[in-house]
gemmi code that builds the backbone of each chain (N, CA, C; Angstrom):
import gemmi

chains = {
    "A": [
        ("MET", (19.310, 11.421, 4.955), (18.114, 10.914, 4.294), (17.953, 11.575, 2.926)),
        ("ASP", (17.602, 10.762, 1.933), (17.453, 11.270, 0.583), (16.131, 12.028, 0.447)),
        ("MET", (16.226, 13.348, 0.350), (15.024, 14.161, 0.203), (14.849, 14.643, -1.236)),
        ("GLU", (15.775, 14.229, -2.128), (15.725, 14.750, -3.484), (14.753, 13.976, -4.355)),
        ("ARG", (14.797, 12.660, -4.280), (13.875, 11.866, -5.089), (12.452, 12.054, -4.583)),
        ("GLN", (11.513, 12.269, -5.476), (10.117, 12.438, -5.094), (9.578, 11.162, -4.461)),
        ("LEU", (8.667, 11.352, -3.535), (7.895, 10.220, -3.043), (6.801, 9.912, -4.062)),
        ("TYR", (6.455, 8.656, -4.178), (5.343, 8.249, -5.046), (4.261, 7.631, -4.160)),
        ("ILE", (3.123, 8.305, -4.098), (2.043, 7.877, -3.194), (0.731, 7.810, -3.983)),
        ("PRO", (0.433, 6.681, -4.601), (-0.828, 6.564, -5.331), (-2.021, 6.406, -4.384)),
        ("VAL", (-3.186, 6.777, -4.913), (-4.449, 6.623, -4.179), (-5.223, 5.468, -4.817)),
        ("ILE", (-5.542, 4.457, -4.027), (-6.270, 3.297, -4.545), (-7.751, 3.447, -4.226)),
        ("LEU", (-8.575, 3.418, -5.259), (-10.027, 3.434, -5.091), (-10.491, 1.988, -5.024)),
        ("GLY", (-10.954, 1.583, -3.830), (-11.137, 0.168, -3.537), (-12.512, -0.416, -3.737)),
        ("THR", (-13.248, 0.040, -4.710), (-14.558, -0.552, -4.993), (-14.911, -0.362, -6.454)),
        ("ALA", (-15.664, -1.300, -6.986), (-16.121, -1.194, -8.379), (-17.628, -0.957, -8.446)),
        ("ARG", (-18.268, -0.750, -7.307), (-19.732, -0.645, -7.296), (-20.193, 0.582, -8.073)),
        ("LYS", (-21.270, 0.415, -8.847), (-21.840, 1.534, -9.611), (-22.361, 2.597, -8.643)),
        ("GLY", (-22.168, 3.870, -8.970), (-22.672, 4.963, -8.148), (-21.899, 5.163, -6.862)),
        ("ARG", (-20.715, 4.612, -6.799), (-19.903, 4.641, -5.579), (-19.559, 6.070, -5.142)),
        ("ALA", (-19.891, 6.398, -3.902), (-19.501, 7.701, -3.343), (-18.012, 7.706, -3.028)),
        ("SER", (-17.439, 6.541, -2.898), (-16.003, 6.448, -2.597), (-15.160, 7.102, -3.675)),
        ("GLU", (-15.670, 7.156, -4.896), (-14.888, 7.785, -5.962), (-14.668, 9.263, -5.662)),
        ("MET", (-15.700, 9.913, -5.133), (-15.541, 11.337, -4.811), (-14.555, 11.512, -3.656)),
        ("ALA", (-14.610, 10.619, -2.688), (-13.658, 10.677, -1.576), (-12.233, 10.447, -2.092)),
        ("ALA", (-12.103, 9.499, -3.014), (-10.769, 9.198, -3.566), (-10.231, 10.386, -4.362)),
        ("ARG", (-11.106, 11.018, -5.136), (-10.652, 12.173, -5.929), (-10.309, 13.352, -5.019)),
        ("PHE", (-11.029, 13.505, -3.921), (-10.670, 14.534, -2.947), (-9.282, 14.245, -2.367)),
        ("MET", (-9.038, 13.004, -1.970), (-7.729, 12.658, -1.400), (-6.625, 12.821, -2.443)),
        ("LEU", (-6.921, 12.460, -3.693), (-5.940, 12.637, -4.768), (-5.549, 14.109, -4.891)),
        ("GLY", (-6.546, 14.977, -4.811), (-6.270, 16.410, -4.883), (-5.427, 16.896, -3.721)),
        ("GLU", (-5.697, 16.374, -2.535), (-4.925, 16.787, -1.358), (-3.488, 16.278, -1.445)),
        ("VAL", (-3.297, 15.054, -1.911), (-1.930, 14.528, -2.066), (-1.183, 15.338, -3.129)),
        ("SER", (-1.899, 15.708, -4.187), (-1.277, 16.448, -5.293), (-0.742, 17.805, -4.860)),
        ("LYS", (-1.293, 18.369, -3.803), (-0.857, 19.684, -3.324), (0.479, 19.614, -2.595)),
        ("ARG", (0.913, 18.408, -2.247), (2.137, 18.249, -1.457), (3.370, 18.338, -2.343)),
        ("GLY", (4.289, 19.174, -1.969), (5.542, 19.260, -2.710), (6.345, 17.985, -2.566)),
        ("GLY", (7.010, 17.598, -3.615), (7.883, 16.432, -3.552), (7.149, 15.114, -3.559)),
        ("VAL", (5.865, 15.144, -3.924), (5.089, 13.906, -3.956), (4.405, 13.760, -5.312)),
        ("GLU", (4.629, 12.609, -5.922), (3.928, 12.258, -7.159), (2.783, 11.312, -6.797)),
        ("THR", (1.640, 11.504, -7.437), (0.511, 10.623, -7.123), (-0.285, 10.339, -8.380)),
        ("GLU", (-1.168, 9.386, -8.290), (-2.144, 9.094, -9.336), (-3.234, 8.236, -8.728)),
        ("LEU", (-4.375, 8.194, -9.395), (-5.486, 7.377, -8.924), (-5.395, 5.993, -9.552)),
        ("ILE", (-5.508, 4.976, -8.723), (-5.588, 3.594, -9.215), (-6.985, 3.080, -8.885)),
        ("ASP", (-7.790, 2.902, -9.908), (-9.177, 2.464, -9.744), (-9.212, 0.950, -9.944)),
        ("ILE", (-9.561, 0.216, -8.904), (-9.451, -1.251, -9.029), (-10.411, -1.821, -10.070)),
        ("CYS", (-11.441, -1.062, -10.426), (-12.347, -1.594, -11.448), (-11.700, -1.554, -12.829)),
        ("GLU", (-10.575, -0.839, -12.948), (-9.865, -0.796, -14.231), (-8.776, -1.868, -14.322)),
        ("LEU", (-8.536, -2.574, -13.228), (-7.576, -3.683, -13.261), (-8.325, -4.901, -13.781)),
        ("LYS", (-7.870, -5.417, -14.875), (-8.574, -6.557, -15.471), (-8.001, -7.859, -14.907)),
        ("LEU", (-8.336, -8.109, -13.665), (-7.800, -9.286, -12.994), (-8.679, -10.501, -13.270)),
        ("SER", (-8.028, -11.630, -13.451), (-8.755, -12.873, -13.667), (-9.555, -13.247, -12.423)),
        ("MET", (-10.716, -13.808, -12.634), (-11.500, -14.376, -11.535), (-11.367, -15.903, -11.520)),
        ("GLU", (-10.535, -16.409, -12.415), (-10.340, -17.858, -12.495), (-9.276, -18.339, -11.516)),
        ("ASP", (-8.509, -17.389, -10.954), (-7.441, -17.738, -10.028), (-7.292, -16.548, -9.078)),
        ("ALA", (-6.337, -16.611, -8.176), (-6.127, -15.510, -7.230), (-4.671, -15.490, -6.806)),
        ("GLY", (-4.258, -14.363, -6.213), (-2.893, -14.250, -5.705), (-1.916, -13.770, -6.752)),
        ("GLU", (-0.639, -14.049, -6.512), (0.414, -13.486, -7.359), (0.435, -14.060, -8.777)),
        ("SER", (-0.253, -15.166, -8.968), (-0.250, -15.772, -10.307), (-1.073, -14.968, -11.310)),
        ("ILE", (-1.879, -14.019, -10.818), (-2.690, -13.224, -11.759), (-2.273, -11.752, -11.736)),
        ("LYS", (-1.002, -11.512, -11.462), (-0.510, -10.126, -11.398), (-0.886, -9.319, -12.629)),
        ("ASP", (-1.261, -8.065, -12.405), (-1.375, -7.073, -13.473), (-0.036, -6.330, -13.487)),
        ("ALA", (0.677, -6.392, -14.603), (2.051, -5.880, -14.650), (2.131, -4.405, -14.267)),
        ("ARG", (1.175, -3.623, -14.739), (1.211, -2.175, -14.443), (0.942, -1.932, -12.966)),
        ("PHE", (-0.044, -2.618, -12.420), (-0.378, -2.444, -10.997), (0.801, -2.876, -10.129)),
        ("SER", (1.432, -3.982, -10.470), (2.583, -4.447, -9.681), (3.731, -3.448, -9.739)),
        ("GLU", (3.940, -2.855, -10.903), (4.998, -1.852, -11.019), (4.651, -0.615, -10.190)),
        ("GLN", (3.389, -0.240, -10.165), (2.979, 0.903, -9.336), (3.217, 0.599, -7.855)),
        ("MET", (2.927, -0.626, -7.436), (3.152, -0.994, -6.028), (4.646, -1.065, -5.728)),
        ("ARG", (5.437, -1.537, -6.697), (6.890, -1.609, -6.491), (7.479, -0.212, -6.341)),
        ("ARG", (6.977, 0.723, -7.131), (7.489, 2.106, -7.085), (7.028, 2.858, -5.846)),
        ("ALA", (5.885, 2.474, -5.311), (5.231, 3.273, -4.269), (6.087, 3.361, -3.003)),
        ("ASP", (6.068, 4.535, -2.388), (6.637, 4.719, -1.051), (5.547, 4.615, 0.004)),
        ("ALA", (4.330, 4.879, -0.394), (3.185, 4.796, 0.517), (1.924, 4.663, -0.325)),
        ("LEU", (0.866, 4.193, 0.321), (-0.431, 4.050, -0.348), (-1.498, 4.768, 0.454)),
        ("VAL", (-2.434, 5.369, -0.258), (-3.684, 5.823, 0.353), (-4.764, 4.893, -0.193)),
        ("ILE", (-5.433, 4.172, 0.694), (-6.490, 3.260, 0.252), (-7.839, 3.834, 0.677)),
        ("VAL", (-8.701, 4.088, -0.305), (-10.052, 4.579, -0.034), (-10.991, 3.391, -0.171)),
        ("VAL", (-11.666, 3.055, 0.920), (-12.426, 1.810, 0.937), (-13.798, 2.019, 1.583)),
        ("PRO", (-14.851, 1.618, 0.892), (-16.178, 1.702, 1.494), (-16.449, 0.517, 2.417)),
        ("GLU", (-17.389, 0.720, 3.312), (-17.780, -0.374, 4.214), (-19.032, -1.037, 3.668)),
        ("TYR", (-18.902, -2.293, 3.249), (-20.033, -3.073, 2.759), (-20.295, -4.199, 3.753)),
        ("ASN", (-21.438, -4.193, 4.381), (-21.780, -5.234, 5.369), (-20.668, -5.408, 6.405)),
        ("HIS", (-20.158, -4.291, 6.875), (-19.115, -4.214, 7.901), (-17.745, -4.678, 7.416)),
        ("GLY", (-17.623, -4.982, 6.140), (-16.342, -5.477, 5.644), (-15.847, -4.678, 4.442)),
        ("TYR", (-14.709, -5.131, 3.888), (-14.139, -4.473, 2.706), (-14.613, -5.213, 1.455)),
        ("PRO", (-14.650, -4.528, 0.325), (-15.062, -5.172, -0.921), (-14.126, -6.329, -1.281)),
        ("GLY", (-14.721, -7.438, -1.698), (-13.907, -8.587, -2.072), (-12.949, -8.279, -3.205)),
        ("LEU", (-13.359, -7.403, -4.100), (-12.497, -7.083, -5.238), (-11.230, -6.355, -4.793)),
        ("LEU", (-11.324, -5.569, -3.732), (-10.124, -4.890, -3.210), (-9.133, -5.927, -2.686)),
        ("LYS", (-9.628, -6.899, -1.929), (-8.757, -7.956, -1.408), (-8.150, -8.765, -2.559)),
        ("HIS", (-8.959, -9.041, -3.550), (-8.496, -9.780, -4.728), (-7.341, -9.030, -5.402)),
        ("ALA", (-7.482, -7.718, -5.500), (-6.434, -6.901, -6.133), (-5.189, -6.826, -5.253)),
        ("LEU", (-5.362, -6.564, -3.972), (-4.206, -6.444, -3.076), (-3.410, -7.743, -3.026)),
        ("ASP", (-4.096, -8.866, -3.073), (-3.423, -10.165, -2.964), (-2.568, -10.525, -4.173)),
        ("THR", (-2.644, -9.750, -5.230), (-1.837, -10.072, -6.413), (-0.372, -9.660, -6.252)),
        ("ASN", (-0.079, -8.927, -5.176), (1.307, -8.532, -4.891), (1.663, -8.921, -3.467)),
        ("LEU", (2.960, -9.001, -3.191), (3.404, -9.245, -1.818), (4.723, -8.518, -1.576)),
        ("LYS", (5.778, -8.959, -2.251), (7.092, -8.347, -2.009), (7.099, -6.859, -2.334)),
        ("GLU", (6.183, -6.442, -3.220), (6.123, -5.027, -3.625), (5.732, -4.105, -2.462)),
        ("TYR", (5.087, -4.659, -1.433), (4.560, -3.828, -0.351), (5.510, -3.684, 0.846)),
        ("ILE", (6.531, -4.499, 0.903), (7.282, -4.644, 2.159), (7.924, -3.339, 2.627)),
        ("HIS", (7.613, -2.986, 3.851), (8.110, -1.768, 4.512), (7.711, -0.496, 3.763)),
        ("LYS", (6.478, -0.476, 3.243), (5.881, 0.732, 2.665), (4.775, 1.209, 3.603)),
        ("ALA", (4.532, 2.509, 3.625), (3.503, 3.066, 4.513), (2.128, 2.997, 3.852)),
        ("VAL", (1.097, 2.903, 4.673), (-0.274, 2.909, 4.144), (-1.201, 3.637, 5.118)),
        ("GLY", (-2.091, 4.436, 4.544), (-3.153, 5.083, 5.308), (-4.486, 4.693, 4.708)),
        ("VAL", (-5.491, 4.533, 5.557), (-6.792, 4.034, 5.104), (-7.866, 5.092, 5.299)),
        ("CYS", (-8.679, 5.269, 4.269), (-9.810, 6.202, 4.303), (-11.093, 5.384, 4.221)),
        ("GLY", (-11.827, 5.294, 5.315), (-13.093, 4.581, 5.323), (-14.217, 5.472, 4.809)),
        ("VAL", (-15.152, 4.849, 4.108), (-16.291, 5.592, 3.547), (-17.563, 4.822, 3.885)),
        ("SER", (-18.573, 5.539, 4.394), (-19.848, 4.869, 4.657), (-20.996, 5.843, 4.484)),
        ("ALA", (-22.171, 5.283, 4.241), (-23.379, 6.103, 4.139), (-23.833, 6.552, 5.524)),
        ("GLY", (-23.520, 5.779, 6.525), (-23.932, 6.082, 7.893), (-22.954, 7.006, 8.600)),
        ("GLY", (-23.096, 7.040, 9.919), (-22.365, 8.029, 10.687), (-21.010, 7.612, 11.212)),
        ("PHE", (-20.604, 6.384, 10.969), (-19.348, 5.908, 11.547), (-18.150, 6.027, 10.591)),
        ("GLY", (-18.396, 6.482, 9.389), (-17.298, 6.770, 8.470), (-16.420, 5.584, 8.128)),
        ("GLY", (-17.016, 4.403, 8.104), (-16.228, 3.230, 7.704), (-15.240, 2.769, 8.748)),
        ("THR", (-15.495, 3.079, 10.021), (-14.533, 2.674, 11.056), (-14.381, 1.157, 11.120)),
        ("ARG", (-15.480, 0.434, 10.870), (-15.388, -1.029, 10.967), (-14.581, -1.612, 9.815)),
        ("VAL", (-14.733, -1.043, 8.629), (-13.946, -1.590, 7.520), (-12.471, -1.257, 7.702)),
        ("VAL", (-12.174, -0.102, 8.273), (-10.771, 0.233, 8.536), (-10.170, -0.806, 9.482)),
        ("GLN", (-10.870, -1.098, 10.563), (-10.358, -2.071, 11.531), (-10.189, -3.452, 10.904)),
        ("ASN", (-11.135, -3.816, 10.026), (-11.046, -5.134, 9.389), (-9.913, -5.225, 8.378)),
        ("LEU", (-9.579, -4.109, 7.792), (-8.534, -4.117, 6.763), (-7.124, -4.083, 7.355)),
        ("LEU", (-6.973, -3.531, 8.540), (-5.631, -3.362, 9.111), (-4.832, -4.668, 9.212)),
        ("PRO", (-5.405, -5.773, 9.718), (-4.581, -6.994, 9.786), (-4.188, -7.538, 8.424)),
        ("VAL", (-4.999, -7.289, 7.420), (-4.648, -7.713, 6.057), (-3.434, -6.932, 5.577)),
        ("LEU", (-3.463, -5.634, 5.792), (-2.358, -4.778, 5.343), (-1.063, -5.143, 6.058)),
        ("ARG", (-1.180, -5.423, 7.337), (0.003, -5.824, 8.128), (0.617, -7.096, 7.567)),
        ("GLU", (-0.213, -8.072, 7.242), (0.314, -9.335, 6.733), (0.943, -9.163, 5.357)),
        ("LEU", (0.491, -8.179, 4.614), (1.090, -7.905, 3.303), (2.462, -7.247, 3.424)),
        ("GLY", (2.811, -6.820, 4.639), (4.116, -6.192, 4.845), (4.056, -4.680, 4.882)),
        ("LEU", (2.853, -4.132, 4.758), (2.688, -2.676, 4.816), (2.732, -2.193, 6.260)),
        ("VAL", (3.046, -0.917, 6.436), (3.119, -0.318, 7.772), (2.013, 0.729, 7.883)),
        ("THR", (1.072, 0.488, 8.754), (-0.090, 1.374, 8.855), (0.225, 2.587, 9.731)),
        ("ILE", (-0.367, 3.715, 9.365), (-0.244, 4.908, 10.198), (-1.406, 4.932, 11.195)),
        ("PHE", (-1.326, 5.841, 12.184), (-2.378, 5.850, 13.201), (-3.423, 6.934, 12.970)),
        ("TRP", (-3.345, 7.609, 11.854), (-4.429, 8.503, 11.433), (-5.240, 7.788, 10.365)),
        ("ASP", (-6.568, 7.864, 10.468), (-7.463, 7.374, 9.416), (-8.271, 8.563, 8.912)),
        ("MET", (-8.855, 8.398, 7.749), (-9.898, 9.328, 7.298), (-11.225, 8.587, 7.397)),
        ("ASN", (-12.255, 9.247, 7.863), (-13.563, 8.616, 7.999), (-14.611, 9.502, 7.321)),
        ("PHE", (-15.022, 9.096, 6.130), (-16.020, 9.859, 5.374), (-17.410, 9.347, 5.743)),
        ("SER", (-18.104, 10.089, 6.617), (-19.446, 9.702, 7.066), (-20.504, 10.331, 6.163)),
        ("GLY", (-21.664, 9.688, 6.069), (-22.749, 10.232, 5.250), (-22.264, 10.594, 3.860)),
        ("ALA", (-21.541, 9.668, 3.255), (-20.767, 9.990, 2.058), (-21.607, 10.534, 0.905)),
        ("GLN", (-22.823, 10.089, 0.767), (-23.649, 10.555, -0.366), (-23.976, 12.036, -0.255)),
        ("LYS", (-23.894, 12.587, 0.959), (-24.228, 14.000, 1.164), (-22.988, 14.872, 1.380)),
        ("LEU", (-21.830, 14.274, 1.321), (-20.595, 15.022, 1.592), (-20.103, 15.813, 0.389)),
        ("PHE", (-20.573, 15.452, -0.797), (-20.090, 16.065, -2.037), (-21.280, 16.535, -2.868)),
        ("ASP", (-21.078, 17.624, -3.628), (-22.144, 18.050, -4.529), (-22.082, 17.221, -5.822)),
        ("ASP", (-22.969, 17.544, -6.752), (-23.050, 16.739, -7.975), (-21.771, 16.778, -8.798)),
        ("ALA", (-21.000, 17.852, -8.614), (-19.732, 17.960, -9.352), (-18.571, 17.317, -8.598)),
        ("GLY", (-18.879, 16.740, -7.442), (-17.828, 16.085, -6.672), (-17.076, 17.007, -5.734)),
        ("ASN", (-17.595, 18.215, -5.533), (-16.926, 19.151, -4.619), (-17.292, 18.836, -3.163)),
        ("LEU", (-16.294, 18.896, -2.335), (-16.498, 18.607, -0.914), (-17.333, 19.714, -0.262)),
        ("LEU", (-18.334, 19.329, 0.520), (-19.228, 20.313, 1.138), (-18.870, 20.605, 2.591)),
        ("ASP", (-18.055, 19.766, 3.200), (-17.673, 19.967, 4.603), (-16.159, 20.204, 4.647)),
        ("ARG", (-15.762, 21.443, 4.855), (-14.353, 21.801, 4.778), (-13.521, 21.228, 5.940)),
        ("ALA", (-14.201, 20.698, 6.959), (-13.452, 20.110, 8.072), (-12.567, 18.958, 7.592)),
        ("TYR", (-12.973, 18.330, 6.488), (-12.192, 17.198, 5.979), (-10.837, 17.641, 5.428)),
        ("VAL", (-10.733, 18.897, 5.052), (-9.445, 19.384, 4.533), (-8.392, 19.352, 5.635)),
        ("LYS", (-8.773, 19.814, 6.816), (-7.834, 19.810, 7.945), (-7.501, 18.384, 8.371)),
        ("ARG", (-8.512, 17.508, 8.348), (-8.252, 16.106, 8.721), (-7.306, 15.460, 7.707)),
        ("ALA", (-7.525, 15.756, 6.444), (-6.646, 15.191, 5.412), (-5.214, 15.704, 5.573)),
        ("ASP", (-5.087, 16.944, 5.999), (-3.754, 17.508, 6.218), (-3.024, 16.716, 7.305)),
        ("GLN", (-3.694, 16.444, 8.411), (-3.082, 15.658, 9.495), (-2.734, 14.246, 9.011)),
        ("PHE", (-3.670, 13.632, 8.316), (-3.492, 12.272, 7.787), (-2.266, 12.218, 6.875)),
        ("LEU", (-2.166, 13.189, 5.978), (-1.070, 13.160, 4.999), (0.272, 13.534, 5.618)),
        ("LYS", (0.257, 14.414, 6.604), (1.526, 14.720, 7.292), (2.094, 13.456, 7.921)),
        ("GLU", (1.214, 12.692, 8.568), (1.667, 11.440, 9.195), (2.123, 10.427, 8.138)),
        ("LEU", (1.349, 10.313, 7.064), (1.676, 9.326, 6.025), (3.011, 9.665, 5.351)),
        ("ILE", (3.214, 10.923, 5.042), (4.451, 11.334, 4.356), (5.651, 11.183, 5.287)),
        ("TRP", (5.473, 11.501, 6.549), (6.559, 11.281, 7.519), (6.938, 9.798, 7.536)),
        ("MET", (5.919, 8.946, 7.610), (6.182, 7.503, 7.662), (6.819, 7.025, 6.358)),
        ("ALA", (6.375, 7.571, 5.246), (6.944, 7.178, 3.952), (8.426, 7.541, 3.878)),
        ("ARG", (8.762, 8.733, 4.371), (10.176, 9.160, 4.347), (11.035, 8.292, 5.260)),
        ("VAL", (10.508, 8.036, 6.433), (11.271, 7.230, 7.402), (11.478, 5.818, 6.870)),
        ("LEU", (10.434, 5.246, 6.304), (10.541, 3.874, 5.802), (11.443, 3.808, 4.563)),
        ("ARG", (11.416, 4.829, 3.734), (12.348, 4.829, 2.592), (13.791, 4.838, 3.110)),
        ("HIS", (14.038, 5.688, 4.088), (15.385, 5.730, 4.674), (15.745, 4.358, 5.251)),
        ("GLY", (14.792, 3.754, 5.940), (15.056, 2.431, 6.530), (15.287, 1.361, 5.486)),
        ("ARG", (14.462, 1.349, 4.455), (14.638, 0.341, 3.414), (16.010, 0.441, 2.764)),
        ("GLU", (16.462, 1.678, 2.590), (17.695, 1.889, 1.842), (18.970, 1.868, 2.700)),
        ("ASN", (18.796, 2.075, 3.999), (20.002, 2.274, 4.826), (20.094, 1.460, 6.110)),
        ("VAL", (18.994, 0.967, 6.607), (19.024, 0.258, 7.875), (18.923, -1.236, 7.618)),
        ("SER", (20.002, -1.950, 7.946), (20.066, -3.371, 7.650), (19.313, -4.196, 8.682)),
        ("LEU", (18.742, -5.273, 8.214), (18.066, -6.211, 9.116), (19.051, -6.943, 10.007)),
        ("GLU", (20.270, -7.085, 9.542), (21.271, -7.903, 10.269), (21.899, -7.120, 11.419)),
    ],
    "B": [
        ("MET", (24.338, -12.721, 7.810), (24.629, -12.631, 6.387), (25.984, -11.955, 6.189)),
        ("SER", (26.867, -12.557, 5.442), (28.163, -11.950, 5.196), (28.068, -10.942, 4.063)),
        ("ASP", (29.120, -10.088, 3.949), (29.129, -9.109, 2.871), (29.088, -9.785, 1.505)),
        ("MET", (29.610, -11.037, 1.443), (29.615, -11.772, 0.178), (28.190, -12.019, -0.317)),
        ("ASP", (27.235, -12.011, 0.618), (25.860, -12.328, 0.258), (25.055, -11.119, -0.191)),
        ("LYS", (25.641, -9.936, -0.102), (24.863, -8.737, -0.409), (24.482, -8.698, -1.894)),
        ("MET", (23.245, -8.303, -2.144), (22.775, -8.200, -3.529), (23.289, -6.920, -4.178)),
        ("LYS", (23.517, -6.988, -5.457), (23.879, -5.802, -6.234), (22.634, -5.293, -6.950)),
        ("CYS", (22.486, -3.991, -6.990), (21.326, -3.390, -7.642), (21.327, -3.731, -9.137)),
        ("PRO", (20.236, -4.295, -9.641), (20.201, -4.630, -11.074), (20.200, -3.402, -11.977)),
        ("ASP", (19.895, -2.224, -11.422), (19.876, -1.006, -12.233), (21.210, -0.273, -12.219)),
        ("CYS", (21.760, -0.024, -11.004), (22.961, 0.821, -10.929), (24.180, 0.080, -10.388)),
        ("GLY", (24.010, -1.139, -9.930), (25.141, -1.941, -9.479), (25.594, -1.696, -8.058)),
        ("SER", (24.938, -0.765, -7.367), (25.317, -0.501, -5.981), (24.944, -1.674, -5.077)),
        ("GLU", (25.603, -1.718, -3.929), (25.294, -2.748, -2.940), (23.939, -2.427, -2.312)),
        ("MET", (23.048, -3.406, -2.267), (21.693, -3.163, -1.765), (21.609, -3.438, -0.273)),
        ("ASN", (20.615, -2.840, 0.360), (20.390, -3.018, 1.790), (19.305, -4.069, 2.021)),
        ("HIS", (19.647, -5.098, 2.776), (18.685, -6.152, 3.134), (17.904, -5.665, 4.345)),
        ("HIS", (16.603, -5.362, 4.168), (15.852, -4.734, 5.254), (14.674, -5.546, 5.754)),
        ("ALA", (14.366, -6.680, 5.136), (13.213, -7.448, 5.630), (13.289, -8.893, 5.178)),
        ("ASP", (12.733, -9.762, 6.006), (12.472, -11.152, 5.646), (10.983, -11.385, 5.833)),
        ("LYS", (10.343, -11.975, 4.842), (8.892, -12.220, 4.919), (8.646, -13.685, 4.631)),
        ("ILE", (7.931, -14.366, 5.533), (7.601, -15.769, 5.290), (6.774, -15.880, 4.018)),
        ("ASP", (7.163, -16.829, 3.181), (6.431, -17.067, 1.936), (5.485, -18.242, 2.151)),
        ("TYR", (4.240, -17.903, 2.482), (3.256, -18.959, 2.756), (2.803, -19.674, 1.488)),
        ("ASP", (3.112, -19.088, 0.357), (2.706, -19.700, -0.910), (3.808, -20.550, -1.520)),
        ("ALA", (4.829, -20.856, -0.727), (5.979, -21.588, -1.267), (5.701, -23.074, -1.469)),
        ("ALA", (4.483, -23.491, -1.159), (4.071, -24.881, -1.363), (5.038, -25.867, -0.721)),
        ("PRO", (5.171, -25.823, 0.606), (6.074, -26.747, 1.279), (5.593, -28.187, 1.147)),
        ("GLU", (6.535, -29.082, 1.188), (6.166, -30.485, 1.060), (5.620, -31.045, 2.362)),
        ("SER", (5.959, -30.390, 3.485), (5.434, -30.857, 4.762), (5.057, -29.649, 5.620)),
        ("GLU", (4.265, -29.909, 6.637), (3.825, -28.832, 7.519), (5.013, -28.187, 8.224)),
        ("ALA", (6.017, -29.007, 8.539), (7.197, -28.491, 9.241), (7.971, -27.485, 8.407)),
        ("GLU", (7.823, -27.581, 7.100), (8.555, -26.671, 6.217), (7.799, -25.375, 5.958)),
        ("ALA", (6.565, -25.303, 6.472), (5.682, -24.202, 6.080), (6.264, -22.825, 6.358)),
        ("ALA", (7.009, -22.695, 7.449), (7.511, -21.368, 7.806), (8.995, -21.210, 7.508)),
        ("GLU", (9.536, -22.084, 6.680), (10.981, -22.062, 6.462), (11.423, -21.271, 5.245)),
        ("VAL", (10.518, -20.987, 4.357), (10.889, -20.264, 3.145), (10.575, -18.785, 3.348)),
        ("VAL", (11.583, -17.950, 3.193), (11.382, -16.516, 3.386), (11.765, -15.756, 2.122)),
        ("ILE", (11.090, -14.636, 1.946), (11.440, -13.705, 0.879), (12.296, -12.619, 1.503)),
        ("GLU", (13.512, -12.481, 1.030), (14.374, -11.386, 1.482), (14.079, -10.147, 0.648)),
        ("ALA", (13.857, -9.025, 1.318), (13.631, -7.756, 0.611), (14.894, -6.906, 0.687)),
        ("HIS", (15.335, -6.412, -0.461), (16.536, -5.585, -0.562), (16.195, -4.299, -1.310)),
        ("THR", (16.769, -3.172, -0.885), (16.536, -1.888, -1.559), (17.871, -1.185, -1.788)),
        ("CYS", (17.990, -0.560, -2.935), (19.223, 0.145, -3.290), (19.258, 1.530, -2.644)),
        ("PRO", (20.291, 1.853, -1.887), (20.372, 3.170, -1.256), (20.638, 4.300, -2.242)),
        ("ASP", (21.088, 3.964, -3.439), (21.422, 5.014, -4.400), (20.279, 5.362, -5.346)),
        ("CYS", (19.523, 4.345, -5.786), (18.452, 4.648, -6.752), (17.070, 4.219, -6.263)),
        ("GLY", (17.000, 3.519, -5.144), (15.698, 3.135, -4.596), (15.106, 1.875, -5.177)),
        ("ARG", (15.798, 1.223, -6.098), (15.299, -0.001, -6.723), (15.137, -1.093, -5.653)),
        ("THR", (14.045, -1.827, -5.724), (13.835, -2.928, -4.799), (14.034, -4.252, -5.529)),
        ("ALA", (14.446, -5.245, -4.777), (14.620, -6.583, -5.346), (14.432, -7.599, -4.231)),
        ("THR", (14.099, -8.801, -4.597), (13.895, -9.853, -3.593), (14.605, -11.118, -4.042)),
        ("ARG", (14.845, -11.981, -3.073), (15.306, -13.332, -3.380), (14.766, -14.245, -2.293)),
        ("THR", (14.645, -15.504, -2.616), (14.105, -16.476, -1.678), (15.245, -17.154, -0.932)),
        ("ALA", (15.034, -17.399, 0.346), (16.062, -18.057, 1.156), (15.393, -19.023, 2.112)),
        ("ARG", (16.205, -19.886, 2.704), (15.688, -20.789, 3.732), (15.902, -20.125, 5.082)),
        ("ALA", (14.842, -20.078, 5.890), (14.950, -19.482, 7.213), (15.631, -20.454, 8.168)),
        ("GLU", (16.388, -19.893, 9.104), (17.040, -20.725, 10.121), (16.145, -20.738, 11.339)),
        ("ILE", (15.321, -21.772, 11.470), (14.382, -21.830, 12.598), (14.609, -23.087, 13.421)),
    ],
}
model = gemmi.Model(1)
for chain_id, residues in chains.items():
    chain = gemmi.Chain(chain_id)
    for i, (resn, *xyz) in enumerate(residues, 1):
        res = gemmi.Residue()
        res.name, res.seqid = resn, gemmi.SeqId(i, " ")
        for name, pos in zip(("N", "CA", "C"), xyz):
            atom = gemmi.Atom()
            atom.name, atom.element = name, gemmi.Element(name[0])
            atom.pos, atom.b_iso = gemmi.Position(*pos), 0.0
            res.add_atom(atom)
        chain.add_residue(res)
    model.add_chain(chain)
structure = gemmi.Structure()
structure.add_model(model)
structure.setup_entities()
């Protein structure tokens, strides 16, 4: 297995809502991914993707976003729960690619103001990710009471999330390595 | 798939690994029967990691 080339695991911030607590969760996850040796990461904020609302799907690809998805070995998606579902803009952005996702790993971080940590949005998003060709891991992150989880500077106030993120990322990186090996060496035939 | 069908990496020229077929639901089939016949083949280069795809007809 090729362990020399760095893994590329961007963090997608899946909401454009003003005052979003998900941004702090995404920046926390970005920091945790950044601590991993052999992993390159960056934040992809979907509100910065200037996608057309006049059409949908692959016909409105953002060239930079598509290249980031093509390069990616795995994705961390940070997604808030709005009315038990995922933000429409996140789906709009994800749908602009397809072949770029095939046999890549993905982990989902749910965010909610309430006590369930976005568990419902995670469950709702999983079949979408599967159909896109992504491979989901069985660890999730669940940021509950998100508005109170971070101070005004965005610092995490509950250190238990550090250990959870460690477990989440160990699983995600393992899956990313295995899938890279499979993509490059294990034939479908 | 025979070895003759293997894709060459557009970056380094190595033989690529065919690791997935994905139904292309957006292929705009002319009939309902054709809806699941167009697949996207996913190929990845074992030497540089470059990915590439091509469209094929599924044998169903």
